N, CA, C, O and the ligand as a Tripos MOL2 file, in Angstrom:
@<TRIPOS>MOLECULE
protein
  277   275    70     0     0
PROTEIN
NO_CHARGES

@<TRIPOS>ATOM
      1 N          25.8690  -17.6190  -71.7540 N.3       1 MET1
      2 CA         25.0400  -17.6980  -70.5560 C.3       1 MET1
      3 C          23.5800  -17.5290  -70.9620 C.2       1 MET1
      4 O          23.2370  -16.6230  -71.7200 O.2       1 MET1
      5 N          22.7300  -18.4100  -70.4510 N.am      2 ALA2
      6 CA         21.2990  -18.3400  -70.7490 C.3       2 ALA2
      7 C          20.5780  -17.6240  -69.6070 C.2       2 ALA2
      8 O          20.9240  -17.7840  -68.4360 O.2       2 ALA2
      9 N          19.5820  -16.8430  -69.9700 N.am      3 PHE3
     10 CA         18.7880  -16.1400  -68.9690 C.3       3 PHE3
     11 C          17.4140  -16.7880  -68.8620 C.2       3 PHE3
     12 O          16.8510  -17.2770  -69.8420 O.2       3 PHE3
     13 N          16.9080  -16.7730  -67.6670 N.am      4 CYS4
     14 CA         15.6380  -17.4160  -67.3380 C.3       4 CYS4
     15 C          14.4980  -16.8710  -68.2120 C.2       4 CYS4
     16 O          14.3560  -15.6620  -68.3950 O.2       4 CYS4
     17 N          13.6990  -17.7930  -68.7420 N.am      5 ALA5
     18 CA         12.5910  -17.4310  -69.6330 C.3       5 ALA5
     19 C          11.4230  -16.7770  -68.9050 C.2       5 ALA5
     20 O          10.4980  -16.2890  -69.5560 O.2       5 ALA5
     21 N          11.4390  -16.7550  -67.5720 N.am      6 CYS6
     22 CA         10.3210  -16.1340  -66.8430 C.3       6 CYS6
     23 C          10.4050  -14.6110  -66.8700 C.2       6 CYS6
     24 O           9.4410  -13.9210  -66.5400 O.2       6 CYS6
     25 N          11.5560  -14.0990  -67.2620 N.am      7 GLY7
     26 CA         11.7030  -12.6560  -67.3340 C.3       7 GLY7
     27 C          12.3350  -12.0370  -66.1050 C.2       7 GLY7
     28 O          12.3990  -10.8130  -65.9960 O.2       7 GLY7
     29 N          12.8040  -12.8570  -65.1770 N.am      8 CYS8
     30 CA         13.3870  -12.3360  -63.9410 C.3       8 CYS8
     31 C          14.7820  -11.7370  -64.1700 C.2       8 CYS8
     32 O          15.2710  -10.9640  -63.3470 O.2       8 CYS8
     33 N          15.4160  -12.0990  -65.2880 N.am      9 GLY9
     34 CA         16.7370  -11.5590  -65.6000 C.3       9 GLY9
     35 C          17.8910  -12.3400  -65.0070 C.2       9 GLY9
     36 O          19.0490  -11.9600  -65.1810 O.2       9 GLY9
     37 N          17.5960  -13.4220  -64.3120 N.am     10 GLU10
     38 CA         18.6540  -14.2150  -63.6860 C.3      10 GLU10
     39 C          19.1700  -15.2810  -64.6540 C.2      10 GLU10
     40 O          18.4430  -15.7430  -65.5340 O.2      10 GLU10
     41 N          20.4340  -15.6630  -64.4760 N.am     11 ALA11
     42 CA         21.0400  -16.6850  -65.3160 C.3      11 ALA11
     43 C          20.5340  -18.0640  -64.9040 C.2      11 ALA11
     44 O          20.2260  -18.3050  -63.7370 O.2      11 ALA11
     45 N          20.4540  -18.9650  -65.8890 N.am     12 THR12
     46 CA         20.0560  -20.3480  -65.5920 C.3      12 THR12
     47 C          21.3000  -21.2250  -65.5360 C.2      12 THR12
     48 O          22.4060  -20.7950  -65.8650 O.2      12 THR12
     49 N          21.0890  -22.4470  -65.1150 N.am     13 ALA13
     50 CA         22.1810  -23.4190  -65.1020 C.3      13 ALA13
     51 C          22.2810  -24.1250  -66.4500 C.2      13 ALA13
     52 O          22.9680  -25.1410  -66.5600 O.2      13 ALA13
     53 N          21.6150  -23.6130  -67.4680 N.am     14 GLY14
     54 CA         21.6780  -24.2030  -68.7900 C.3      14 GLY14
     55 C          20.3230  -24.4780  -69.4080 C.2      14 GLY14
     56 O          20.2210  -24.6260  -70.6260 O.2      14 GLY14
     57 N          19.2830  -24.5510  -68.5980 N.am     15 GLY15
     58 CA         17.9420  -24.8090  -69.1300 C.3      15 GLY15
     59 C          17.2260  -23.5070  -69.4550 C.2      15 GLY15
     60 O          17.8280  -22.4340  -69.4480 O.2      15 GLY15
     61 N          15.9480  -23.6160  -69.7380 N.am     16 LEU16
     62 CA         15.1400  -22.4340  -70.0520 C.3      16 LEU16
     63 C          14.8570  -21.5860  -68.8170 C.2      16 LEU16
     64 O          14.7490  -20.3620  -68.8930 O.2      16 LEU16
     65 N          14.7380  -22.2730  -67.6630 N.am     17 PHE17
     66 CA         14.3240  -21.5860  -66.4370 C.3      17 PHE17
     67 C          15.3180  -21.8220  -65.3100 C.2      17 PHE17
     68 O          15.9850  -22.8560  -65.2510 O.2      17 PHE17
     69 N          15.4010  -20.8580  -64.4320 N.am     18 LYS18
     70 CA         16.0680  -21.0680  -63.1580 C.3      18 LYS18
     71 C          15.1540  -21.9930  -62.3390 C.2      18 LYS18
     72 O          13.9370  -21.9680  -62.5180 O.2      18 LYS18
     73 N          15.7140  -22.7840  -61.4700 N.am     19 SER19
     74 CA         14.9400  -23.7720  -60.7280 C.3      19 SER19
     75 C          13.7070  -23.1390  -60.0590 C.2      19 SER19
     76 O          13.8270  -22.1660  -59.3150 O.2      19 SER19
     77 N          12.5370  -23.6990  -60.3340 N.am     20 GLY20
     78 CA         11.2850  -23.2430  -59.7280 C.3      20 GLY20
     79 C          10.6120  -22.0990  -60.4620 C.2      20 GLY20
     80 O           9.4460  -21.8030  -60.2030 O.2      20 GLY20
     81 N          11.3200  -21.4530  -61.3720 N.am     21 HIS21
     82 CA         10.7520  -20.2860  -62.0410 C.3      21 HIS21
     83 C           9.7320  -20.6520  -63.1170 C.2      21 HIS21
     84 O           8.9020  -19.8240  -63.4910 O.2      21 HIS21
     85 N           9.7910  -21.9020  -63.6210 N.am     22 ASP22
     86 CA          8.7490  -22.3320  -64.5610 C.3      22 ASP22
     87 C           7.3960  -22.3820  -63.8480 C.2      22 ASP22
     88 O           6.3830  -21.9770  -64.4170 O.2      22 ASP22
     89 N           7.3740  -22.8680  -62.6230 N.am     23 GLN23
     90 CA          6.1260  -22.9030  -61.8440 C.3      23 GLN23
     91 C           5.6870  -21.4970  -61.4720 C.2      23 GLN23
     92 O           4.4930  -21.1960  -61.4900 O.2      23 GLN23
     93 N           6.6370  -20.6350  -61.1340 N.am     24 LYS24
     94 CA          6.3170  -19.2430  -60.8180 C.3      24 LYS24
     95 C           5.6520  -18.5740  -62.0260 C.2      24 LYS24
     96 O           4.6680  -17.8490  -61.8790 O.2      24 LYS24
     97 N           6.1900  -18.8210  -63.2000 N.am     25 MET25
     98 CA          5.6330  -18.2450  -64.4240 C.3      25 MET25
     99 C           4.2480  -18.8170  -64.7170 C.2      25 MET25
    100 O           3.3470  -18.0810  -65.1210 O.2      25 MET25
    101 N           4.0710  -20.1230  -64.5170 N.am     26 ARG26
    102 CA          2.7800  -20.7860  -64.7670 C.3      26 ARG26
    103 C           1.7090  -20.1820  -63.8440 C.2      26 ARG26
    104 O           0.6030  -19.8840  -64.2940 O.2      26 ARG26
    105 N           2.0280  -20.0070  -62.5880 N.am     27 ILE27
    106 CA          1.0780  -19.4480  -61.6190 C.3      27 ILE27
    107 C           0.7330  -18.0080  -61.9810 C.2      27 ILE27
    108 O          -0.4280  -17.6070  -61.9130 O.2      27 ILE27
    109 N           1.7460  -17.2320  -62.3670 N.am     28 ASP28
    110 CA          1.5300  -15.8350  -62.7400 C.3      28 ASP28
    111 C           0.6110  -15.7280  -63.9550 C.2      28 ASP28
    112 O          -0.3060  -14.9070  -63.9670 O.2      28 ASP28
    113 N           0.8500  -16.5510  -64.9740 N.am     29 ILE29
    114 CA          0.0190  -16.5320  -66.1830 C.3      29 ILE29
    115 C          -1.4220  -16.9020  -65.8520 C.2      29 ILE29
    116 O          -2.3600  -16.2630  -66.3270 O.2      29 ILE29
    117 N          -1.5880  -17.9320  -65.0390 N.am     30 GLU30
    118 CA         -2.9340  -18.3720  -64.6600 C.3      30 GLU30
    119 C          -3.6660  -17.2630  -63.9030 C.2      30 GLU30
    120 O          -4.8420  -17.0040  -64.1610 O.2      30 GLU30
    121 N          -2.9790  -16.6180  -62.9800 N.am     31 GLU31
    122 CA         -3.6030  -15.5390  -62.2060 C.3      31 GLU31
    123 C          -3.9600  -14.3550  -63.1030 C.2      31 GLU31
    124 O          -5.0460  -13.7890  -62.9730 O.2      31 GLU31
    125 N          -3.0650  -13.9760  -64.0080 N.am     32 ARG32
    126 CA         -3.3200  -12.8440  -64.9150 C.3      32 ARG32
    127 C          -4.5010  -13.1180  -65.8290 C.2      32 ARG32
    128 O          -5.2260  -12.1970  -66.2050 O.2      32 ARG32
    129 N          -4.7010  -14.3950  -66.1920 N.am     33 ALA33
    130 CA         -5.8190  -14.7610  -67.0650 C.3      33 ALA33
    131 C          -7.1360  -14.8100  -66.2980 C.2      33 ALA33
    132 O          -8.2040  -14.8390  -66.9100 O.2      33 ALA33
    133 N          -7.0750  -14.8210  -64.9780 N.am     34 GLY34
    134 CA         -8.2880  -14.8860  -64.1690 C.3      34 GLY34
    135 C          -8.6140  -16.2860  -63.6810 C.2      34 GLY34
    136 O          -9.7480  -16.5620  -63.2910 O.2      34 GLY34
    137 N          -7.6300  -17.1680  -63.7010 N.am     35 GLY35
    138 CA         -7.8130  -18.5420  -63.2220 C.3      35 GLY35
    139 C          -7.6380  -19.5430  -64.3520 C.2      35 GLY35
    140 O          -7.5130  -19.1700  -65.5190 O.2      35 GLY35
    141 N          -7.6320  -20.8210  -63.9850 N.am     36 LEU36
    142 CA         -7.3620  -21.8710  -64.9660 C.3      36 LEU36
    143 C          -8.4580  -21.9900  -66.0240 C.2      36 LEU36
    144 O          -8.1640  -22.2060  -67.2000 O.2      36 LEU36
    145 N          -9.7220  -21.8500  -65.6090 N.am     37 VAL37
    146 CA        -10.8220  -21.9450  -66.5730 C.3      37 VAL37
    147 C         -10.7520  -20.7880  -67.5590 C.2      37 VAL37
    148 O         -10.9190  -20.9830  -68.7620 O.2      37 VAL37
    149 N         -10.5060  -19.5890  -67.0520 N.am     38 ALA38
    150 CA        -10.4000  -18.4130  -67.9160 C.3      38 ALA38
    151 C          -9.2080  -18.5540  -68.8710 C.2      38 ALA38
    152 O          -9.2950  -18.1580  -70.0340 O.2      38 ALA38
    153 N          -8.1140  -19.1090  -68.3900 N.am     39 LEU39
    154 CA         -6.9420  -19.3270  -69.2450 C.3      39 LEU39
    155 C          -7.2810  -20.3180  -70.3600 C.2      39 LEU39
    156 O          -6.8910  -20.1200  -71.5110 O.2      39 LEU39
    157 N          -7.9960  -21.3660  -70.0210 N.am     40 SER40
    158 CA         -8.4040  -22.3510  -71.0210 C.3      40 SER40
    159 C          -9.2990  -21.7090  -72.0760 C.2      40 SER40
    160 O          -9.1430  -21.9680  -73.2700 O.2      40 SER40
    161 N         -10.2350  -20.8730  -71.6380 N.am     41 ARG41
    162 CA        -11.1200  -20.1880  -72.5980 C.3      41 ARG41
    163 C         -10.3230  -19.2510  -73.5060 C.2      41 ARG41
    164 O         -10.6100  -19.1350  -74.6970 O.2      41 ARG41
    165 N          -9.3340  -18.5930  -72.9400 N.am     42 LEU42
    166 CA         -8.4960  -17.6880  -73.7260 C.3      42 LEU42
    167 C          -7.7500  -18.4570  -74.8140 C.2      42 LEU42
    168 O          -7.6830  -18.0130  -75.9610 O.2      42 LEU42
    169 N          -7.1970  -19.5980  -74.4550 N.am     43 ILE43
    170 CA         -6.4820  -20.4230  -75.4350 C.3      43 ILE43
    171 C          -7.4460  -20.9410  -76.4910 C.2      43 ILE43
    172 O          -7.1240  -20.9500  -77.6790 O.2      43 ILE43
    173 N          -8.6410  -21.3780  -76.0570 N.am     44 ASP44
    174 CA         -9.6440  -21.8420  -77.0260 C.3      44 ASP44
    175 C          -9.9740  -20.7320  -78.0270 C.2      44 ASP44
    176 O         -10.0480  -20.9770  -79.2310 O.2      44 ASP44
    177 N         -10.1720  -19.5080  -77.5190 N.am     45 SER45
    178 CA        -10.4980  -18.3860  -78.4040 C.3      45 SER45
    179 C          -9.3560  -18.0910  -79.3630 C.2      45 SER45
    180 O          -9.5900  -17.8400  -80.5450 O.2      45 SER45
    181 N          -8.1240  -18.1180  -78.8710 N.am     46 ALA46
    182 CA         -6.9620  -17.8520  -79.7190 C.3      46 ALA46
    183 C          -6.8560  -18.9080  -80.8210 C.2      46 ALA46
    184 O          -6.5460  -18.5940  -81.9700 O.2      46 ALA46
    185 N          -7.1180  -20.1530  -80.4560 N.am     47 GLU47
    186 CA         -7.0740  -21.2220  -81.4640 C.3      47 GLU47
    187 C          -8.1770  -21.0340  -82.5060 C.2      47 GLU47
    188 O          -7.9390  -21.1910  -83.7040 O.2      47 GLU47
    189 N          -9.3890  -20.6960  -82.0430 N.am     48 GLN48
    190 CA        -10.4860  -20.4750  -82.9870 C.3      48 GLN48
    191 C         -10.1610  -19.3230  -83.9290 C.2      48 GLN48
    192 O         -10.4050  -19.4070  -85.1320 O.2      48 GLN48
    193 N          -9.6100  -18.2490  -83.3770 N.am     49 PHE49
    194 CA         -9.2450  -17.0960  -84.2050 C.3      49 PHE49
    195 C          -8.1450  -17.4910  -85.1960 C.2      49 PHE49
    196 O          -8.2330  -17.1590  -86.3780 O.2      49 PHE49
    197 N          -7.1260  -18.1890  -84.7310 N.am     50 ALA50
    198 CA         -6.0030  -18.5800  -85.5850 C.3      50 ALA50
    199 C          -6.4480  -19.4840  -86.7290 C.2      50 ALA50
    200 O          -5.8600  -19.4630  -87.8110 O.2      50 ALA50
    201 N          -7.4820  -20.2710  -86.4870 N.am     51 HIS51
    202 CA         -7.9590  -21.2000  -87.5170 C.3      51 HIS51
    203 C          -9.1320  -20.6320  -88.3130 C.2      51 HIS51
    204 O          -9.7740  -21.3490  -89.0810 O.2      51 HIS51
    205 N          -9.4070  -19.3350  -88.1260 N.am     52 GLY52
    206 CA        -10.4350  -18.6790  -88.9210 C.3      52 GLY52
    207 C         -11.8530  -18.9950  -88.4970 C.2      52 GLY52
    208 O         -12.7900  -18.7260  -89.2480 O.2      52 GLY52
    209 N         -12.0380  -19.5610  -87.3070 N.am     53 ARG53
    210 CA        -13.3800  -19.8940  -86.8470 C.3      53 ARG53
    211 C         -13.9740  -18.8050  -85.9590 C.2      53 ARG53
    212 O         -15.1020  -18.9310  -85.4840 O.2      53 ARG53
    213 N         -13.1990  -17.7190  -85.7330 N.am     54 MET54
    214 CA        -13.6820  -16.5800  -84.9540 C.3      54 MET54
    215 C         -13.1190  -15.3370  -85.6290 C.2      54 MET54
    216 O         -11.9240  -15.2730  -85.9200 O.2      54 MET54
    217 N         -13.9860  -14.3350  -85.8820 N.am     55 ASP55
    218 CA        -13.4630  -13.1380  -86.5500 C.3      55 ASP55
    219 C         -12.8030  -12.1940  -85.5400 C.2      55 ASP55
    220 O         -12.9440  -12.3580  -84.3290 O.2      55 ASP55
    221 N         -12.0890  -11.2140  -86.0650 N.am     56 VAL56
    222 CA        -11.2750  -10.3400  -85.2200 C.3      56 VAL56
    223 C         -12.1270   -9.5460  -84.2370 C.2      56 VAL56
    224 O         -11.6970   -9.2990  -83.1100 O.2      56 VAL56
    225 N         -13.3260   -9.1440  -84.6450 N.am     57 ASN57
    226 CA        -14.1820   -8.3810  -83.7300 C.3      57 ASN57
    227 C         -14.6370   -9.2280  -82.5520 C.2      57 ASN57
    228 O         -14.6510   -8.7680  -81.4100 O.2      57 ASN57
    229 N         -15.0060  -10.4650  -82.8380 N.am     58 GLU58
    230 CA        -15.4290  -11.3680  -81.7700 C.3      58 GLU58
    231 C         -14.2520  -11.6740  -80.8310 C.2      58 GLU58
    232 O         -14.4010  -11.7150  -79.6100 O.2      58 GLU58
    233 N         -13.0870  -11.8870  -81.4370 N.am     59 PHE59
    234 CA        -11.9100  -12.2200  -80.6370 C.3      59 PHE59
    235 C         -11.4880  -11.0560  -79.7440 C.2      59 PHE59
    236 O         -11.2520  -11.2410  -78.5500 O.2      59 PHE59
    237 N         -11.3930   -9.8730  -80.3130 N.am     60 THR60
    238 CA        -10.9880   -8.7250  -79.4940 C.3      60 THR60
    239 C         -12.0410   -8.4050  -78.4410 C.2      60 THR60
    240 O         -11.7020   -7.9880  -77.3340 O.2      60 THR60
    241 N         -13.3200   -8.5970  -78.7780 N.am     61 GLY61
    242 CA        -14.3760   -8.3860  -77.7900 C.3      61 GLY61
    243 C         -14.2260   -9.3420  -76.6160 C.2      61 GLY61
    244 O         -14.3860   -8.9560  -75.4580 O.2      61 GLY61
    245 N         -13.9180  -10.5870  -76.9300 N.am     62 GLN62
    246 CA        -13.7300  -11.5780  -75.8700 C.3      62 GLN62
    247 C         -12.5170  -11.2140  -75.0080 C.2      62 GLN62
    248 O         -12.5680  -11.3400  -73.7840 O.2      62 GLN62
    249 N         -11.4350  -10.7670  -75.6370 N.am     63 LEU63
    250 CA        -10.2410  -10.3660  -74.8670 C.3      63 LEU63
    251 C         -10.5680   -9.2050  -73.9330 C.2      63 LEU63
    252 O         -10.1770   -9.2030  -72.7660 O.2      63 LEU63
    253 N         -11.2890   -8.2200  -74.4610 N.am     64 ARG64
    254 CA        -11.6230   -7.0490  -73.6310 C.3      64 ARG64
    255 C         -12.5150   -7.4350  -72.4720 C.2      64 ARG64
    256 O         -12.3270   -6.9560  -71.3530 O.2      64 ARG64
    257 N         -13.4910   -8.3010  -72.7310 N.am     65 ARG65
    258 CA        -14.3680   -8.7420  -71.6280 C.3      65 ARG65
    259 C         -13.5590   -9.4980  -70.5720 C.2      65 ARG65
    260 O         -13.7460   -9.2970  -69.3720 O.2      65 ARG65
    261 N         -12.6660  -10.3610  -71.0300 N.am     66 GLN66
    262 CA        -11.9060  -11.1830  -70.0820 C.3      66 GLN66
    263 C         -10.9500  -10.3420  -69.2470 C.2      66 GLN66
    264 O         -10.7540  -10.6110  -68.0620 O.2      66 GLN66
    265 N         -10.3500   -9.3170  -69.8710 N.am     67 PHE67
    266 CA         -9.3450   -8.5570  -69.1290 C.3      67 PHE67
    267 C          -9.8860   -7.2510  -68.5630 C.2      67 PHE67
    268 O          -9.1110   -6.4160  -68.0950 O.2      67 PHE67
    269 N         -11.1930   -7.0600  -68.5980 N.am     68 SER68
    270 CA        -11.7680   -5.8280  -68.0410 C.3      68 SER68
    271 C         -12.0420   -5.9610  -66.5500 C.2      68 SER68
    272 O         -12.5150   -5.0250  -65.9050 O.2      68 SER68
    273 N         -11.7380   -7.1410  -66.0130 N.am     69 ARG69
    274 CA        -11.9920   -7.3480  -64.5870 C.3      69 ARG69
    275 C         -11.0340   -6.4920  -63.7630 C.2      69 ARG69
    276 O         -11.0830   -6.5220  -62.5330 O.2      69 ARG69
    277 ZN         13.1720  -16.5650  -63.6370 Zn       70 ZN70
@<TRIPOS>BOND
     1     1     2 1
     2     2     3 1
     3     3     4 2
     4     3     5 am
     5     5     6 1
     6     6     7 1
     7     7     8 2
     8     7     9 am
     9     9    10 1
    10    10    11 1
    11    11    12 2
    12    11    13 am
    13    13    14 1
    14    14    15 1
    15    15    16 2
    16    15    17 am
    17    17    18 1
    18    18    19 1
    19    19    20 2
    20    19    21 am
    21    21    22 1
    22    22    23 1
    23    23    24 2
    24    23    25 am
    25    25    26 1
    26    26    27 1
    27    27    28 2
    28    27    29 am
    29    29    30 1
    30    30    31 1
    31    31    32 2
    32    31    33 am
    33    33    34 1
    34    34    35 1
    35    35    36 2
    36    35    37 am
    37    37    38 1
    38    38    39 1
    39    39    40 2
    40    39    41 am
    41    41    42 1
    42    42    43 1
    43    43    44 2
    44    43    45 am
    45    45    46 1
    46    46    47 1
    47    47    48 2
    48    47    49 am
    49    49    50 1
    50    50    51 1
    51    51    52 2
    52    51    53 am
    53    53    54 1
    54    54    55 1
    55    55    56 2
    56    55    57 am
    57    57    58 1
    58    58    59 1
    59    59    60 2
    60    59    61 am
    61    61    62 1
    62    62    63 1
    63    63    64 2
    64    63    65 am
    65    65    66 1
    66    66    67 1
    67    67    68 2
    68    67    69 am
    69    69    70 1
    70    70    71 1
    71    71    72 2
    72    71    73 am
    73    73    74 1
    74    74    75 1
    75    75    76 2
    76    75    77 am
    77    77    78 1
    78    78    79 1
    79    79    80 2
    80    79    81 am
    81    81    82 1
    82    82    83 1
    83    83    84 2
    84    83    85 am
    85    85    86 1
    86    86    87 1
    87    87    88 2
    88    87    89 am
    89    89    90 1
    90    90    91 1
    91    91    92 2
    92    91    93 am
    93    93    94 1
    94    94    95 1
    95    95    96 2
    96    95    97 am
    97    97    98 1
    98    98    99 1
    99    99   100 2
   100    99   101 am
   101   101   102 1
   102   102   103 1
   103   103   104 2
   104   103   105 am
   105   105   106 1
   106   106   107 1
   107   107   108 2
   108   107   109 am
   109   109   110 1
   110   110   111 1
   111   111   112 2
   112   111   113 am
   113   113   114 1
   114   114   115 1
   115   115   116 2
   116   115   117 am
   117   117   118 1
   118   118   119 1
   119   119   120 2
   120   119   121 am
   121   121   122 1
   122   122   123 1
   123   123   124 2
   124   123   125 am
   125   125   126 1
   126   126   127 1
   127   127   128 2
   128   127   129 am
   129   129   130 1
   130   130   131 1
   131   131   132 2
   132   131   133 am
   133   133   134 1
   134   134   135 1
   135   135   136 2
   136   135   137 am
   137   137   138 1
   138   138   139 1
   139   139   140 2
   140   139   141 am
   141   141   142 1
   142   142   143 1
   143   143   144 2
   144   143   145 am
   145   145   146 1
   146   146   147 1
   147   147   148 2
   148   147   149 am
   149   149   150 1
   150   150   151 1
   151   151   152 2
   152   151   153 am
   153   153   154 1
   154   154   155 1
   155   155   156 2
   156   155   157 am
   157   157   158 1
   158   158   159 1
   159   159   160 2
   160   159   161 am
   161   161   162 1
   162   162   163 1
   163   163   164 2
   164   163   165 am
   165   165   166 1
   166   166   167 1
   167   167   168 2
   168   167   169 am
   169   169   170 1
   170   170   171 1
   171   171   172 2
   172   171   173 am
   173   173   174 1
   174   174   175 1
   175   175   176 2
   176   175   177 am
   177   177   178 1
   178   178   179 1
   179   179   180 2
   180   179   181 am
   181   181   182 1
   182   182   183 1
   183   183   184 2
   184   183   185 am
   185   185   186 1
   186   186   187 1
   187   187   188 2
   188   187   189 am
   189   189   190 1
   190   190   191 1
   191   191   192 2
   192   191   193 am
   193   193   194 1
   194   194   195 1
   195   195   196 2
   196   195   197 am
   197   197   198 1
   198   198   199 1
   199   199   200 2
   200   199   201 am
   201   201   202 1
   202   202   203 1
   203   203   204 2
   204   203   205 am
   205   205   206 1
   206   206   207 1
   207   207   208 2
   208   207   209 am
   209   209   210 1
   210   210   211 1
   211   211   212 2
   212   211   213 am
   213   213   214 1
   214   214   215 1
   215   215   216 2
   216   215   217 am
   217   217   218 1
   218   218   219 1
   219   219   220 2
   220   219   221 am
   221   221   222 1
   222   222   223 1
   223   223   224 2
   224   223   225 am
   225   225   226 1
   226   226   227 1
   227   227   228 2
   228   227   229 am
   229   229   230 1
   230   230   231 1
   231   231   232 2
   232   231   233 am
   233   233   234 1
   234   234   235 1
   235   235   236 2
   236   235   237 am
   237   237   238 1
   238   238   239 1
   239   239   240 2
   240   239   241 am
   241   241   242 1
   242   242   243 1
   243   243   244 2
   244   243   245 am
   245   245   246 1
   246   246   247 1
   247   247   248 2
   248   247   249 am
   249   249   250 1
   250   250   251 1
   251   251   252 2
   252   251   253 am
   253   253   254 1
   254   254   255 1
   255   255   256 2
   256   255   257 am
   257   257   258 1
   258   258   259 1
   259   259   260 2
   260   259   261 am
   261   261   262 1
   262   262   263 1
   263   263   264 2
   264   263   265 am
   265   265   266 1
   266   266   267 1
   267   267   268 2
   268   267   269 am
   269   269   270 1
   270   270   271 1
   271   271   272 2
   272   271   273 am
   273   273   274 1
   274   274   275 1
   275   275   276 2
@<TRIPOS>SUBSTRUCTURE
     1 MET1         2 RESIDUE 1 A MET
     2 ALA2         6 RESIDUE 1 A ALA
     3 PHE3        10 RESIDUE 1 A PHE
     4 CYS4        14 RESIDUE 1 A CYS
     5 ALA5        18 RESIDUE 1 A ALA
     6 CYS6        22 RESIDUE 1 A CYS
     7 GLY7        26 RESIDUE 1 A GLY
     8 CYS8        30 RESIDUE 1 A CYS
     9 GLY9        34 RESIDUE 1 A GLY
    10 GLU10       38 RESIDUE 1 A GLU
    11 ALA11       42 RESIDUE 1 A ALA
    12 THR12       46 RESIDUE 1 A THR
    13 ALA13       50 RESIDUE 1 A ALA
    14 GLY14       54 RESIDUE 1 A GLY
    15 GLY15       58 RESIDUE 1 A GLY
    16 LEU16       62 RESIDUE 1 A LEU
    17 PHE17       66 RESIDUE 1 A PHE
    18 LYS18       70 RESIDUE 1 A LYS
    19 SER19       74 RESIDUE 1 A SER
    20 GLY20       78 RESIDUE 1 A GLY
    21 HIS21       82 RESIDUE 1 A HIS
    22 ASP22       86 RESIDUE 1 A ASP
    23 GLN23       90 RESIDUE 1 A GLN
    24 LYS24       94 RESIDUE 1 A LYS
    25 MET25       98 RESIDUE 1 A MET
    26 ARG26      102 RESIDUE 1 A ARG
    27 ILE27      106 RESIDUE 1 A ILE
    28 ASP28      110 RESIDUE 1 A ASP
    29 ILE29      114 RESIDUE 1 A ILE
    30 GLU30      118 RESIDUE 1 A GLU
    31 GLU31      122 RESIDUE 1 A GLU
    32 ARG32      126 RESIDUE 1 A ARG
    33 ALA33      130 RESIDUE 1 A ALA
    34 GLY34      134 RESIDUE 1 A GLY
    35 GLY35      138 RESIDUE 1 A GLY
    36 LEU36      142 RESIDUE 1 A LEU
    37 VAL37      146 RESIDUE 1 A VAL
    38 ALA38      150 RESIDUE 1 A ALA
    39 LEU39      154 RESIDUE 1 A LEU
    40 SER40      158 RESIDUE 1 A SER
    41 ARG41      162 RESIDUE 1 A ARG
    42 LEU42      166 RESIDUE 1 A LEU
    43 ILE43      170 RESIDUE 1 A ILE
    44 ASP44      174 RESIDUE 1 A ASP
    45 SER45      178 RESIDUE 1 A SER
    46 ALA46      182 RESIDUE 1 A ALA
    47 GLU47      186 RESIDUE 1 A GLU
    48 GLN48      190 RESIDUE 1 A GLN
    49 PHE49      194 RESIDUE 1 A PHE
    50 ALA50      198 RESIDUE 1 A ALA
    51 HIS51      202 RESIDUE 1 A HIS
    52 GLY52      206 RESIDUE 1 A GLY
    53 ARG53      210 RESIDUE 1 A ARG
    54 MET54      214 RESIDUE 1 A MET
    55 ASP55      218 RESIDUE 1 A ASP
    56 VAL56      222 RESIDUE 1 A VAL
    57 ASN57      226 RESIDUE 1 A ASN
    58 GLU58      230 RESIDUE 1 A GLU
    59 PHE59      234 RESIDUE 1 A PHE
    60 THR60      238 RESIDUE 1 A THR
    61 GLY61      242 RESIDUE 1 A GLY
    62 GLN62      246 RESIDUE 1 A GLN
    63 LEU63      250 RESIDUE 1 A LEU
    64 ARG64      254 RESIDUE 1 A ARG
    65 ARG65      258 RESIDUE 1 A ARG
    66 GLN66      262 RESIDUE 1 A GLN
    67 PHE67      266 RESIDUE 1 A PHE
    68 SER68      270 RESIDUE 1 A SER
    69 ARG69      274 RESIDUE 1 A ARG
    70 ZN70       277 GROUP 0 **** ****
């Protein structure tokens, strides 16, 4: 039995998500990030850090600023 990837703990019909829970998870992630633009900036920063174009101090500073709201 597969459990829904959104973290709700419910069983799926075989896929990653219970019906509609992928959208529920997408909305939750976007809201937690502070909106779609903020989510995009977060991903951009993570990519820059992962590729060595942003150092750890700059990256953690950006995370703290973004999530200090
Ligand atoms: Zn779920």
